[in-house]
Phi, psi and omega in degrees: 000145182268137179233141174260126190233141167247125185222151179262120178259120182304130178082354183242310182124195183280133178238144175257126184232157171235122187234152171261128180202164179288320181205178183294327180298318179295322178300311182296319181295319181294317181291325177294324177296329180274004177084017180261148176259116185285130177261313179207150178225130179218142178294133180284142176287156178301149186300327183286349176273347180226061183295135176200159181289139179281143177286130182285081189297313183294318179297317177302316183293317180296319178294321179296319177300315182298319180291321178294319179293337178281355176106000179284150173286168182299315180297318179295321180296317179293321177298320178296317179295322179294322181293322184274349183287128182272328182279131185297320183297316181292319179297318180294325178296315179295322178295326176293323176298315179297319180297320179295320180292325178292338176279358177102004180280147173294159180299321181296322178292322177296321178293317183296335181280353182249134182294337185291342184252122180297153177304326180294325178295312179297323179294322178297316179294321181297321177293323181289331180296331180281338181253343179083009181251064184295315183299311176299324179295317177295324177296321177297321179293319178300316178298317179300310183293325178296320179292320177297316180295325179297316179296316180297320180296323178298316180294316180295317180298321179292334183272347186296309184296313176301321179294323177295318177299315180297318181296313180295316179299319179295320178295319180295315179297319179297322177295317180296313183285332184265340183235308186289311183300316177301325179293318178293324179299321178295320181292316184283343183297332185261003183281329181072014180264151174283130181252155173303152186301315181297321177295322178299316180298318181294319182287330173296322174299317179298320178295322179294320178295320181294326183273323186230043183300320181296316180295320180295320178296318178297320179295320179295318178296319178296319178296316178297317178296322178296320178295318179297315179296321179296318180290337178285345180276131180304323181296321179293317179295322178296320179295318177296322178296317178298321178295317179296323180294337180278343177289122190309301185289316182293319181299321180293322179290321176297321178296317179297317179297317179298315182292324179298316178294321180296313181293322180294317179295317181294318178298322179295318180292320178295321177296334178276359175097010179278135178301152188299318182294317178296317180297320180296321176295326181289323187262356181298332178293343178285340182283153174288168182300330182293332183252351185294325177296323179297325178295320177296319178297319180295319179297317179296322179294320179290327177294333177278358177102005179289153176289164181298314182297319179293317181296318180293324177294320178296325179273005181056044180249022182232162166241170178306318179291316181298319181298318180294314182291329176295320178294323176295319179296324178295323181285324183273340183081006181252062186293322179299316179295320181295321179292325175296320178294322177299315181297317180297316180300313183287329174297316178295321177298318179295319180297319178295319181293318179298318179297314179297317183295316181293323178297327179275320188287321184299311177295322178296321178294318178297319178297317181297313179297318178298320179295319180296310181295316180298321179297318179297315181295315181297317179297327178291321185267356181300316177300325178293320177298319180293321179296316179297325178292321180291329179291328178292000000 
């Protein structure tokens, strides 16, 4: 569930944050571990209740990198971006960043106070402020986000055709049950012949639609609206996610996808110079509820002096490949690079699985839809076949 939080950060001031958590208690505990004093916590409204244009974060970051590389200072670069911005919301957001910086706040604190910037973005900038390499740090974030978006696009692209099949199949079945079957029911009502049991059930449905079509349509709309409202609730989505995680094959793939994003985020922060325990606390919010407890276990183990590979194993945050590469990273000292390699490996594994699954699922879905539509048609025409047989 998403929560909107106002918290006091020592030496920085009040920050507005949006966090994913199971409940308010988890939100408060996480912020207290990060040294923030919670002022208020409120459940965020569903996105469709607060429609607004999204801030073009990647475009803003790429333009900022270009201006910084051209020799402009950060304030000059932000002023230039504000002047050229056509959308009032985006221009006002950049102006708020400038106002915060003129008050003496660091750039990372100004970013953290705005909902448009993810906590990981602000953490990346905060790490760069200590080393002075803001432009390379922003470039790493752009690369990170582009890779995350690429994986998401692959999954969405693979889901488009099956969803289209389901939508078309549902419309065809609805047309048959809502229009064709009632017409056949009227024709067969006067024949006086005994019909097969399945045909009788289908035709009784047609008679019910013919007599109470309006009520059935209203009930269907109410059911559809109820499902949409239920899916808009964070608790319902969380329950569906928990159910999906319990499915053996699907749950393992969801875990792999979660871990790939987790390792990529962690590797980016480590490459930026953030200590492993602090970085783990920053990215633990990216994990699903099923793995978030493991991140806390891993942090506690590292505070006790355990190695990264051992701590991650205790928190169930590894796969066989990840465990080996983590041990290699510990020996070589290039842990950030190793975590990026782990993420790339699991992203490729996920892409192969999605490709295999869609190749198998699409024909099975077509066969299922064909069987449903064909069964309805055969049951409708079965009495005609019997009549034709009796005439012979």
